[in-house]
LOTOR-475160 format. One record per residue: residue in one letter; x, y, z of N, C-alpha, C in turn. Coordinates in Angstrom, 1 decimal, padded with zeros to 4 digits. Each point is the difference from the previous one (the first is absolute). Layout:
REM residues N
 kepa   n.xx   n.yy   n.zz  ca.xx  ca.yy  ca.zz   c.xx   c.yy   c.zz
    A      X      Y      Z      X      Y      Z      X      Y      Z
...
REM end
This chain:
REM residues 54
 kepa   n.xx   n.yy   n.zz  ca.xx  ca.yy  ca.zz   c.xx   c.yy   c.zz
    M -007.0  001.3  016.7 -000.4 -000.9 -001.0 -001.3 -000.7  000.4
    K -001.0 -000.1 -000.9 -001.3 -000.5  000.3  000.1 -001.5  000.1
    E -000.9 -000.6  000.7 -000.1 -001.4  000.3 -000.2 -000.7 -001.4
    E -000.8  000.5 -000.9 -000.2 -000.6 -001.3  001.2 -000.1 -000.8
    D  000.9  001.1  000.1  001.3  000.0 -000.7  000.9 -001.1  000.5
    I -000.1 -000.2  001.3  000.8 -001.1  000.6 -000.4 -001.4 -000.4
    S -001.4 -000.2 -000.1 -000.5 -001.2 -000.5  000.4 -000.3 -001.5
    L -000.1  001.1 -000.8  000.4 -000.1 -001.4  001.5 -000.3 -000.1
    L  000.8  000.6  000.8  001.5 -000.3  000.0  000.2 -001.4  000.4
    N -000.7 -000.5  001.0  000.2 -001.4  000.4 -000.3 -001.0 -001.1
    Q -001.1  000.3 -000.7 -000.5 -000.9 -001.1  001.1  000.1 -001.2
    M  000.4  001.2 -000.3  001.0  000.1 -001.1  001.3 -000.7  000.4
    I  000.4  000.1  001.2  001.3 -000.7  000.5 -000.2 -001.5 -000.1
    K -001.2 -000.5  000.3 -000.3 -001.5 -000.1  000.1 -000.4 -001.4
    T -000.6  000.8 -000.9  000.0 -000.3 -001.4  001.4  000.1 -000.6
    L  000.8  000.9  000.5  001.4  000.2 -000.4  000.8 -001.3  000.3
    K -000.2 -000.5  001.2  000.7 -001.2  000.4 -000.4 -001.2 -000.8
    E -001.3 -000.1 -000.3 -000.4 -001.1 -000.9  000.5  000.1 -001.4
    A  000.1  001.2 -000.5  000.5  000.3 -001.4  001.5 -000.3  000.0
    E  000.7  000.3  001.1  001.4 -000.3  000.0  000.3 -001.5  000.0
    L -000.8 -000.8  000.7  000.1 -001.5 -000.1 -000.3 -000.5 -001.4
    K -001.0  000.6 -000.6 -000.4 -000.4 -001.4  001.1  000.3 -001.0
    L  000.6  001.2  000.2  001.1  000.5 -000.8  001.2 -001.0  000.0
    E  000.3 -000.4  001.2  001.1 -001.0  000.1 -000.4 -001.3 -000.6
    E -001.2 -000.5  000.2 -000.5 -001.2 -000.6  000.1  000.0 -001.5
    F -000.5  001.1 -000.6  000.0  000.1 -001.5  001.4  000.1 -000.5
    Y  000.9  000.7  000.7  001.4  000.0 -000.4  000.6 -001.4  000.0
    N -000.2 -000.7  001.0  000.6 -001.4  000.1 -000.6 -000.9 -001.0
    K -001.2  000.2 -000.4 -000.6 -000.8 -001.1  000.3  000.5 -001.4
    K  000.7  001.2  000.0  000.3  000.6 -001.3 -001.2  000.4 -000.8
    D -001.1  000.4  000.8 -001.2  000.5 -000.6  000.1  001.5  000.0
    Y  000.6  000.5 -001.1  000.4  001.4  000.0 -001.2  000.9 -000.2
    E -001.0 -000.4 -000.7 -001.2  000.9 -000.2 -000.7  000.2  001.4
    N -000.2 -001.0  000.8 -000.6  000.2  001.3  001.0  000.7  000.9
    F  001.3 -000.3 -000.2  001.0  000.8  000.8 -000.2  001.5 -000.2
    R -000.1  000.3 -001.3 -000.1  001.5 -000.4 -001.3  000.6  000.6
    R -001.1 -000.8 -000.1 -001.3  000.5  000.6  000.1  000.2  001.5
    S  000.7 -001.0  000.7  000.1  000.1  001.4  000.9  001.3  000.4
    K  001.0  000.2 -000.8  000.9  001.1  000.3 -000.8  001.3 -000.2
    E -000.8  000.1 -001.0 -000.8  001.2 -000.3 -001.0  000.2  001.2
    L -000.6 -001.1  000.5 -000.9  000.1  001.1  000.7  000.6  001.3
    I  001.2 -000.5  000.2  000.8  000.4  001.2  000.3  001.5 -000.2
    L  000.4  000.4 -001.2  000.3  001.5 -000.2 -001.3  000.8  000.2
    Q -001.1 -000.5 -000.4 -001.3  000.8  000.2 -000.3  000.1  001.5
    I  000.2 -001.1  000.7 -000.3  000.0  001.4  000.9  001.0  000.7
    H  001.3  000.0 -000.3  000.9  000.9  000.6 -000.4  001.5 -000.3
    E -000.5  000.2 -001.2 -000.4  001.4 -000.3 -001.3  000.4  000.8
    K -000.9 -000.9  000.2 -001.2  000.2  000.8  000.3  000.2  001.4
    I  001.0 -000.7  000.6  000.4  000.1  001.4  000.6  001.4  000.1
    S  000.8  000.4 -000.9  000.6  001.4  000.1 -001.0  001.1  000.0
    E -001.1 -000.2 -000.9 -001.1  001.0  000.0 -000.7  000.1  001.3
    V -000.3 -001.2  000.6 -000.7  000.0  001.3  000.9  000.7  001.1
    L  001.3 -000.2  000.0  000.8  000.5  001.0  000.3  001.5 -000.1
    K -000.3  000.6 -001.2  000.2  001.4 -000.1 -000.9  000.9  000.8
REM end
């Protein structure tokens, strides 16, 4: 694996953790539109991580 792939993965993991915290926050506030957007972001990041790991 290239060093730039590792850096990209590290950034995506950091973003994933932040999105997870926001997801929980929006859920607790019953802000379902932002909850949905956060969930979509998390799924997109998962997909990109999978692509990099292939």
